[in-house]
C-alpha positions as CSV (number, residue, x, y, z in Angstrom):
1,M,2.0,10.8,24.7
2,P,0.6,7.6,26.7
3,G,-0.8,5.0,24.2
4,E,0.4,6.6,21.2
5,V,0.1,4.7,18.2
6,T,3.3,4.0,16.0
7,F,4.1,2.3,12.9
8,P,7.5,1.9,11.3
9,E,8.2,3.3,8.0
10,L,9.9,0.1,6.6
11,V,9.5,-3.8,7.7
12,A,11.6,-6.2,5.5
13,T,12.0,-9.5,6.3
14,E,13.2,-12.5,3.4
15,R,9.7,-12.7,1.8
16,L,8.0,-9.5,2.4
17,T,9.1,-5.7,2.1
18,M,6.6,-3.2,3.3
19,H,7.2,0.7,3.2
20,R,5.2,3.9,3.9
21,Y,4.0,5.0,0.4
22,N,5.9,7.8,-1.6
23,S,6.0,9.6,-4.8
24,V,7.5,6.4,-6.3
25,D,4.8,4.4,-5.5
26,A,2.3,6.4,-7.7
27,A,2.4,4.5,-10.8
28,G,2.3,1.2,-9.1
29,L,-0.8,2.6,-6.9
30,L,-2.4,3.5,-10.0
31,E,-1.8,0.5,-11.9
32,L,-3.0,-1.5,-9.1
33,V,-6.3,0.1,-8.7
34,H,-7.0,-0.4,-12.5
35,R,-6.3,-4.0,-12.2
36,N,-8.4,-4.6,-9.4
37,R,-10.9,-1.8,-9.9
38,A,-13.9,-4.3,-10.0
39,S,-13.2,-6.2,-6.8
40,L,-12.2,-2.9,-5.0
41,I,-15.5,-1.4,-6.0
42,Q,-17.3,-3.8,-3.8
43,N,-15.7,-2.8,-0.5
44,F,-13.8,0.5,-1.2
45,S,-16.3,2.1,-3.8
46,Q,-14.6,5.5,-2.9
47,M,-11.3,4.8,-3.4
48,A,-11.9,2.7,-6.5
49,K,-13.8,5.2,-8.6
50,G,-11.8,8.2,-7.2
51,L,-8.1,6.8,-8.2
52,S,-8.3,7.2,-12.0
53,Q,-5.6,9.6,-12.7
54,G,-2.2,10.4,-11.7
55,E,-3.5,13.7,-10.0
56,D,-6.0,11.6,-8.0
57,V,-3.2,9.5,-6.8
58,K,-1.2,12.6,-5.5
59,S,-4.2,13.7,-3.5
60,F,-4.6,10.0,-2.1
61,R,-1.0,9.8,-0.8
62,E,-1.1,13.7,0.5
63,E,-4.3,12.8,2.5
64,K,-2.6,9.4,3.5
65,A,0.6,11.3,4.6
66,E,-1.3,13.3,6.9
67,Q,-3.1,10.6,8.4
68,W,0.0,8.9,9.0
69,E,2.1,12.3,10.6
70,T,-1.3,12.6,13.0
71,R,-1.3,8.6,13.6
72,R,-4.9,8.3,12.6
73,A,-4.1,5.4,9.9
74,F,-1.3,4.0,8.4
75,L,-1.0,3.1,4.4
76,L,1.9,0.6,3.4
77,R,2.8,-0.6,0.0
78,Y,4.1,-4.0,0.4
79,L,5.8,-6.6,-2.0
80,A,5.6,-10.2,-1.2
81,Q,8.0,-12.5,-2.6
82,S,7.0,-16.2,-3.2
83,F,9.6,-19.1,-3.5
84,K,9.9,-22.2,-5.3
85,A,10.0,-24.7,-2.5
86,T,12.5,-26.7,-4.1
87,N,15.4,-24.2,-4.3
88,R,14.1,-21.1,-2.5
89,T,14.3,-19.1,-5.6
90,A,11.9,-16.2,-6.3
91,S,9.2,-17.3,-8.6
92,S,7.1,-14.2,-8.4
93,K,6.3,-10.8,-6.7
94,K,3.3,-9.3,-6.0
95,Y,2.5,-5.5,-5.2
96,C,-0.4,-5.0,-2.7
97,M,-1.7,-1.9,-0.7
98,G,-2.5,-2.6,3.1
99,C,-3.7,0.0,5.8
100,A,-3.7,-0.1,9.4
101,V,-6.2,2.3,10.6
102,R,-6.3,3.1,14.5
């Protein structure tokens, strides 16, 4: 199909790994929303209020999987790795969520 939007299911570099959400990420997504709920409510109110239990996350993931398959939105989990400038050893990891919308 001409002009079809695609997005890779995995993107990895030395400092960043992004992948399509899967069932393994459910607990991390729930923890991420809990940890950032106050700031998420300002811009993503429906999601922040709607993701409070494991079953909510399952429904959310299923909805995003359907959007991925129909190429309407691409929700990714990413892990950013920061390094100490002196010896390039990993100093911290940050789990985040990102979305590209068509």
